C-alpha positions in Angstrom: -198.2 -104.5 -144.5 -197.6 -101.4 -142.3 -200.6 -102.3 -140.1 -199.3 -105.9 -139.8 -195.8 -104.7 -138.8 -197.3 -102.2 -136.3 -199.5 -104.9 -134.7 -196.4 -107.2 -134.4 -194.4 -104.4 -132.8 -197.2 -103.6 -130.3 -197.5 -107.3 -129.5 -193.7 -107.7 -128.9 -193.6 -104.6 -126.7 -196.5 -105.9 -124.7 -194.6 -109.1 -123.9 -191.5 -107.2 -123.0 -193.4 -104.9 -120.7 -195.2 -107.8 -119.0 -191.8 -109.6 -118.5 -190.3 -106.4 -117.0 -193.3 -105.9 -114.7 -193.1 -109.6 -113.5 -189.4 -109.2 -112.9 -189.8 -106.0 -110.9 -192.4 -107.6 -108.8 -190.0 -110.3 -107.6 -187.8 -109.4 -104.6 -184.1 -109.1 -105.5 -181.0 -110.1 -103.6 -180.3 -106.4 -103.1 -183.6 -105.9 -101.4 -182.8 -108.7 -98.9 -179.3 -107.4 -98.4 -180.7 -103.9 -97.6 -183.2 -105.2 -95.1 -182.8 -103.2 -91.8 -181.6 -105.2 -88.8 -181.2 -104.2 -85.1 -179.3 -106.8 -83.1 -176.9 -106.8 -80.2 -175.4 -110.1 -79.0 -172.1 -110.6 -77.2 -170.3 -113.9 -77.0 -173.3 -116.0 -78.2 -173.5 -119.2 -80.1 -174.3 -118.9 -83.8 -177.4 -120.8 -82.8 -178.7 -117.9 -80.8 -177.7 -115.3 -83.4 -179.4 -117.1 -86.3 -182.4 -117.8 -84.1 -182.9 -114.1 -83.7 -182.5 -113.4 -87.4 -184.9 -116.2 -88.4 -187.6 -115.7 -85.7 -187.6 -111.9 -85.5 -186.7 -110.9 -89.1 -187.9 -114.0 -91.1 -184.4 -114.4 -92.7 -184.0 -117.8 -94.4 -180.5 -119.3 -94.0 -178.8 -122.3 -95.6 -175.4 -123.6 -94.3 -173.0 -126.1 -95.9 -170.3 -127.1 -93.4 -166.6 -127.0 -94.2 -164.5 -130.2 -93.6 -162.4 -128.0 -91.3 -165.3 -128.0 -88.9 -165.9 -131.8 -89.2 -167.9 -133.5 -86.5 -168.4 -130.2 -84.6 -171.7 -128.6 -83.7 -170.7 -125.0 -83.0 -172.3 -123.7 -86.2 -175.6 -125.6 -86.1 -178.9 -123.7 -85.6 -182.6 -124.3 -85.4 -183.8 -124.7 -89.0 -187.4 -123.8 -88.4 -189.2 -120.7 -87.2 -190.6 -120.4 -83.7 -194.0 -122.1 -83.5 -196.2 -122.8 -80.5 -199.3 -124.9 -80.7 -200.3 -124.3 -77.1 -198.9 -124.7 -73.6 -196.9 -127.9 -72.9 -196.3 -129.5 -69.5 -194.5 -132.4 -68.0 -196.5 -135.2 -66.4 -196.1 -133.5 -63.0 -197.4 -130.2 -64.3 -194.2 -128.2 -64.9 -194.2 -126.0 -68.0 -192.0 -127.1 -70.9 -189.8 -124.6 -72.7 -188.8 -125.7 -76.2 -185.4 -124.4 -77.3 -185.0 -126.5 -80.4 -181.7 -128.4 -81.0 -179.4 -126.0 -79.1 -175.9 -127.4 -79.2 -173.8 -128.1 -76.1 -170.6 -126.3 -77.1 -168.5 -123.7 -75.5 -166.5 -122.1 -78.3 -166.7 -120.2 -81.5 -168.8 -117.4 -80.1 -170.2 -114.6 -82.1 -170.4 -110.9 -81.1 -172.4 -108.4 -83.1 -173.8 -104.9 -82.4 -176.0 -103.1 -85.0 -178.7 -100.5 -85.0 -180.9 -100.2 -88.1 -178.1 -101.7 -90.2 -178.3 -103.4 -93.6 -178.5 -107.1 -93.4 -175.4 -107.3 -95.7 -173.3 -105.6 -93.1 -174.6 -107.9 -90.4 -173.9 -111.1 -92.4 -170.5 -109.9 -93.5 -169.6 -109.5 -89.8 -171.1 -112.9 -88.7 -169.5 -114.9 -91.5 -166.1 -113.3 -91.0 -166.2 -114.5 -87.4 -167.1 -118.0 -88.5 -163.8 -118.3 -90.6 -163.5 -120.6 -93.6 -166.8 -119.4 -95.1 -168.4 -116.8 -97.4 -172.0 -116.1 -98.2 -174.4 -115.0 -101.0 -178.1 -114.7 -101.7 -179.6 -117.6 -103.7 -183.4 -117.7 -104.3 -183.9 -115.1 -101.5 -182.1 -117.4 -99.1 -178.8 -116.6 -97.4 -176.4 -119.3 -98.4 -173.2 -119.8 -96.3 -170.7 -122.0 -98.0 -167.1 -123.1 -97.4 -164.2 -121.1 -98.9 -161.8 -123.6 -97.4 -162.2 -127.3 -96.9 -165.3 -127.9 -99.0 -166.3 -131.6 -99.0 -166.1 -132.8 -102.6 -169.1 -135.1 -102.1 -171.2 -132.1 -100.9 -170.1 -130.1 -104.0 -171.4 -133.0 -106.2 -174.6 -133.4 -104.2 -175.4 -129.7 -104.4 -175.1 -129.7 -108.2 -177.1 -132.9 -108.6 -180.1 -132.4 -110.9 -183.5 -133.2 -109.4 -186.4 -134.1 -111.7 -189.3 -133.2 -109.4 -190.3 -132.8 -105.7 -193.7 -132.5 -104.2 -194.9 -131.9 -100.6 -198.6 -131.3 -99.8 -200.1 -128.3 -98.1 -200.5 -128.6 -94.3 -198.0 -131.5 -94.1 -195.9 -131.0 -90.9 -192.5 -129.5 -91.7 -190.8 -132.3 -89.7 -191.6 -134.7 -92.6 -189.6 -132.8 -95.2 -186.4 -134.5 -94.3 -188.0 -137.9 -94.7 -189.4 -136.9 -98.1 -185.8 -136.2 -99.3 -183.8 -138.9 -97.5 -186.3 -141.7 -98.0 -188.3 -140.8 -101.1 -186.2 -138.5 -103.4 -184.7 -140.9 -106.1 -181.7 -138.7 -106.9 -180.7 -138.3 -103.3 -181.1 -142.0 -102.5 -179.0 -142.9 -105.6 -176.3 -140.4 -104.5 -176.1 -141.9 -101.0 -175.7 -145.4 -102.4 -173.1 -144.4 -105.0 -170.9 -142.7 -102.4 -171.4 -145.3 -99.5 -172.9 -142.7 -97.2 -175.2 -143.0 -94.3 -177.9 -140.4 -93.5 -180.7 -140.7 -91.1 -184.1 -139.0 -91.0 -186.3 -138.6 -88.0 -189.1 -136.4 -86.7 -189.6 -135.5 -83.0 -192.7 -133.9 -81.6 -191.4 -130.4 -80.7 -193.7 -127.6 -82.0 -190.9 -126.5 -84.3 -191.5 -129.6 -86.5 -195.2 -129.8 -86.1 -195.9 -126.6 -87.9 -198.0 -127.2 -91.1 -196.6 -126.2 -94.5 -198.3 -122.9 -95.5 -198.6 -124.1 -99.1 -198.0 -127.1 -101.4 -194.5 -127.4 -102.9 -194.1 -128.5 -106.5 -190.6 -128.0 -107.9 -189.0 -129.5 -111.0 -185.8 -129.5 -113.1 -183.5 -127.9 -110.6 -180.3 -128.6 -108.6 -180.3 -130.1 -105.2 -179.0 -126.8 -103.7 -181.8 -124.9 -105.5 -184.3 -127.5 -104.1 -183.1 -126.9 -100.5 -183.4 -123.1 -101.1 -186.9 -123.3 -102.7 -188.1 -125.6 -99.8 -186.7 -123.2 -97.2 -188.1 -120.1 -98.9 -191.5 -121.7 -98.8 -191.5 -123.3 -95.3 -189.2 -120.6 -93.8 -186.3 -121.1 -91.4 -183.2 -122.8 -92.8 -181.3 -125.9 -94.0 -178.0 -127.4 -92.9 -175.7 -130.0 -94.7 -172.8 -131.3 -92.5 -170.7 -134.3 -91.6 -172.3 -136.4 -88.9 -171.2 -137.0 -85.3 -169.5 -139.5 -85.2 -168.1 -139.1 -88.7 -168.3 -142.8 -89.4 -171.4 -144.8 -88.9 -171.0 -148.5 -88.1 -174.0 -150.7 -88.6 -174.9 -153.6 -86.3 -173.3 -156.0 -88.9 -170.0 -154.1 -88.9 -170.4 -152.2 -92.2 -168.9 -148.7 -92.0 -170.1 -145.7 -93.9 -169.4 -141.9 -93.8 -172.2 -140.3 -91.8 -173.7 -137.0 -93.1 -176.6 -135.0 -91.7 -179.2 -133.1 -93.5 -181.4 -130.8 -91.4 -184.4 -128.9 -92.9 
């Protein structure tokens, strides 16, 4: 009996030690918050600030827009990392510089100045300048969310349970939006239930032609967790916002609220 109990004790302790080892091997939110950042930008769009964090420091960022910023683009950013597949030229031989989907806005500028600072300090400063928002780390992704003016439909969508999602290795990142908007049953049902309009498209910029580094197989998670898991894998960011214009009118005259999902 003593031998049996001792064997059981050793077995239980082995499981506990393995679990602890696995947990310690996973990056924590504190590790991300403590990442060292050097960045100086004065009166720049959030687009430029986040592009630096994403491209130079591989920081993954998700953003849910507040209704207080309805129909405005001053807080959009490029949701994919810099990627060049080779030189690009116009038909008359001029080089093409890809800048992503940089917004044409002239307000809500951000100023930051840090040397070897913790990412937590940098994000606290940035988000404070955005107003209406707070931030946290979810699944190793910086999530910026509304403190004021949260869209109730967005809150319900983010908490929606997703059964499963799959994207194959080497698929271009530009098709991820289409997989959700056109193929994900829970998302399609939500759009119909709430009389929403959302479009999905892919253009040919190198940002979107980058192949996925690995296959994605996710199951039994919320929609927000799905966005974070996708982003952690493909890198870059995600954005959920009201569309511009806020109301979409179809050729037949049907009107729907217009929302945008960028991955």
